[in-house]
PAVEXRO-457195 format. One record per residue (C-alpha): residue in three letters; x, y, z. Coordinates in steps of 0.001 Angstrom, whole numbers, padded with zeros to 6 digits, always signed. Example, Ala and Ser with C-alpha at 12.3 -4.5 7.8 and 13.67 -1.06 7.14 Angstrom:
% PAVEXRO-457195
ALA+012300-004500+007800/SER+013670-001060+007140/
***
This chain:
% PAVEXRO-457195
MET+000000+000000+000000/SER+001157+003492-000807/TYR-000738+006724-001099/ASP+001600+008211-003709/PRO+001220+006908-007286/PRO+004311+005726-009156/ARG+006315+008559-010695/PRO+008352+008578-013902/ALA+011986+007689-013291/GLY+014261+010672-012894/ARG+011634+012959-011366/LEU+011058+014015-007768/LEU+014121+012237-006431/LEU+015429+015334-004638/THR+014941+015723-000905/PRO+012110+018202-000211/GLU+013089+021613+001088/ASP+012652+021994+004845/THR+011781+025635+005419/GLU+010734+024993+009031/ALA+014109+023601+010114/PRO+015400+026727+011969/ALA+012087+027238+013777/ARG+011875+023528+014571/THR+015327+023582+016166/LEU+014250+026412+018474/ARG+010995+024690+019328/LEU+012747+021415+020143/ARG+015245+023227+022359/ARG+012399+024773+024312/LEU+011031+021268+024803/GLY+014469+019960+025792/LEU+014624+017659+022777/GLY+016691+017007+019683/GLU+020262+017233+021005/ARG+020845+013907+022764/PRO+019529+010337+022801/GLU+016552+009858+025093/PRO+016233+006481+026864/ALA+012462+006944+027067/LEU+012318+007463+023310/ASP+014534+004423+022747/ALA+012027+002445+024809/PHE+009195+003925+022731/ALA+010986+002822+019552/ASP+011524-000648+021038/ARG+007823-001059+021705/LEU+006827+000282+018305/ALA+009227-002135+016593/GLU+007769-005000+018609/ARG+004208-004024+017796/THR+004872-003711+014057/ARG+007371-006603+013953/ALA+009896-004306+012257/PRO+013684-004501+012723/TYR+014063-000710+012864/ALA+012030+002026+014543/MET+012979+005673+014976/VAL+011895+008917+016586/ASN+013495+011395+014216/PHE+014085+015102+014890/PRO+015350+016587+011594/HIS+017447+019752+011714/GLU+019117+022061+009226/ASN+022147+019829+008692/GLY+020659+016359+008816/GLN+018525+013982+010861/PHE+018895+012891+014481/PHE+017287+009765+015933/ALA+016630+010614+019570/GLY+014804+007309+019804/LEU+016173+004283+017953/HIS+015542+000563+017805/ARG+017699-001615+015586/PRO+018564-005315+015586/ALA+022317-004945+016191/ARG+024451-003440+019011/ASP+023324-001241+021856/VAL+021739+001883+020383/LEU+023553+004061+022916/ASN+026848+002951+021322/VAL+025606+003193+017765/ASP+027988+005998+016745/ALA+031028+004399+018367/PRO+033727+002804+016188/ALA+033257-000850+015374/PRO+034777-003125+018048/ALA+038327-004312+017457/ALA+038941-007877+016319/HIS+040813-008851+019502/ALA+038952-009880+022623/ALA+038020-007247+025184/PRO+039391-007543+028735/ALA+037358-009851+030921/GLY+034539-008041+032666/GLY+035191-004797+030782/ASP+032407-002809+029192/CYS+032805-000473+026264/PRO+031880+003071+027310/ALA+028959+004711+025567/ALA+029794+007221+022882/PRO+029226+010810+024000/ALA+026093+012496+022724/VAL+026650+014628+019648/PRO+024619+017839+019205/ALA+022096+017567+016417/GLY+023799+020239+014315/ALA+027230+018680+014511/THR+028895+016294+012104/ALA+028951+012760+013457/PRO+029574+009288+012083/ALA+026315+007712+010962/LEU+027438+004240+010094/ALA+029084+001227+011678/PRO+030077-001895+009745/VAL+028100-005044+010389/PRO+028770-008663+009414/ALA+028164-009735+005831/PRO+024587-010859+005173/ALA+023873-014470+004286/ASP+023088-013587+000658/GLY+026762-012841+000033/GLU+026302-009187-000920/GLY+029098-008151+001441/PRO+028916-006097+004633/ARG+026368-003295+004847/PRO+026632-000203+007034/GLU+024319-000044+010037/VAL+021904+002769+010853/GLY+023243+005204+013460/ARG+021899+008175+015382/HIS+022710+010625+012585/LEU+021887+010595+008871/ALA+022160+013137+006089/ARG+018905+014778+004999/ASP+018908+012963+001676/HIS+019022+009570+003406/SER+015583+008207+004364/PHE+011992+009004+003579/CYS+011278+011065+006707/PRO+011956+014420+004964/HIS+009048+013599+002642/VAL+006807+012994+005661/VAL+007853+016351+007130/ALA+007137+018140+003835/ARG+003826+016305+003293/ARG+002707+016771+006913/ARG+001001+013385+006678/ALA+001790+009703+006924/LEU+003665+007827+004231/VAL+003195+004101+003574/LEU+005652+002298+001294/GLU+005208-001444+001155/ASP+008036-001883-001373/VAL+010070+001240-002067/ARG+011403-000249-005298/ASP+007931+000058-006826/TYR+008161+003852-006700/PRO+010961+005610-008609/ARG+010396+008689-006459/PHE+011671+006714-003462/ALA+013622+003821-004982/GLY+016545+006134-005730/ASN+017048+007074-002084/PRO+020545+006120-000824/VAL+019159+004031+002062/VAL+017804+001481-000406/ASP+021225+000400-001625/GLU+023359+001375+001384/PHE+021211-000154+004128/GLY+019013-002525+002145/ILE+015791-000761+003185/ARG+012768-002085+001309/SER+009709-000808+003175/TYR+008795+002252+005240/LEU+005945+003403+007464/GLY+006109+006893+008983/ALA+003986+009724+010370/PRO+004696+013340+011388/LEU+004846+014639+014953/ILE+002715+017792+014648/ASP+002455+019789+017873/SER-000292+022089+019113/THR+001288+025099+017367/GLY+001175+023351+013993/MET+004933+022742+013942/VAL+006226+019428+012612/LEU+008642+018422+015372/GLY+009835+015354+013505/THR+008641+011894+012605/VAL+008100+008460+014029/CYS+008724+005587+011656/VAL+009480+001905+011201/VAL+011419+000360+008329/ASP+012187-003158+007165/VAL+014717-004795+004866/THR+011962-006793+003164/PRO+008705-005620+001531/ARG+005895-005393+004086/PRO+002109-005348+003589/TRP+001548-002652+006222/GLY-002114-002256+005304/ARG-004665-000123+007099/GLU-003639-001569+010467/GLY-000073-000368+009987/LEU-001214+003096+008946/ASP-003537+003402+011933/THR-000785+002190+014268/ILE+001829+004700+013123/LYS-000634+007610+013119/SER-001924+006870+016615/ALA+001631+006401+017897/ALA+002648+009771+016434/ALA-000354+011572+017930/GLU+000180+010082+021395/LEU+003920+010716+021379/THR+003447+014340+020297/ARG+001033+014975+023154/ARG+003415+013483+025689/LEU+006423+015346+024306/GLU+004577+018641+024783/GLU+003441+017673+028259/GLY+006971+016663+029195/GLU+006068+013253+030541/PRO+009481+011653+031149/ASP+008224+008110+031683/GLY+005100+008085+029589/PHE+006326+007266+026087/ARG+004254+004179+025420/VAL+002686+003021+022165/
***
């Protein structure tokens, strides 16, 4: 299911302009959001991934220089260490834990990728999704520009989206996302789930992502630190 018809190849592949980015950054700062990972939002992403049976779920606060996932669920490695260098090949000292990578401000340049083991299909190692991505990576900027949900059951069916770098770099094949629109009408960001296989999200998936976005937006504005539940 998708609510955008297929487009001719070569058209509409550019990332939409985000004219609200400066105002959004100020609004997020007033809410105390958008500059560091939030454990409560990670937990929200965990529950959303479980409910939709998706390997990835994000709470995304886009800014002028890119995208920042304040909430992130992914199948590999602790999300709090997601921007740390890949672990060395030699064994770590017994009982030692790797320290978490320091939080990187949303406007700063930060590594977005970490190598992961080669997939079983023999394509070679793929990069893994991190806390930071460029604006032209992912479908969330389209959700922000549209101000409404986007359902892509197989992104390769739509040239408008099939050319996005995440398709080849991360192997993303399906996407389900909705905007976080606050009481002032500002799009604070998005909440989304993605999968590496085509997914028949259907009406249930659309309703789930829209209700999750509405509830999360309300709780973000109310500042409920422990209330981020799907």
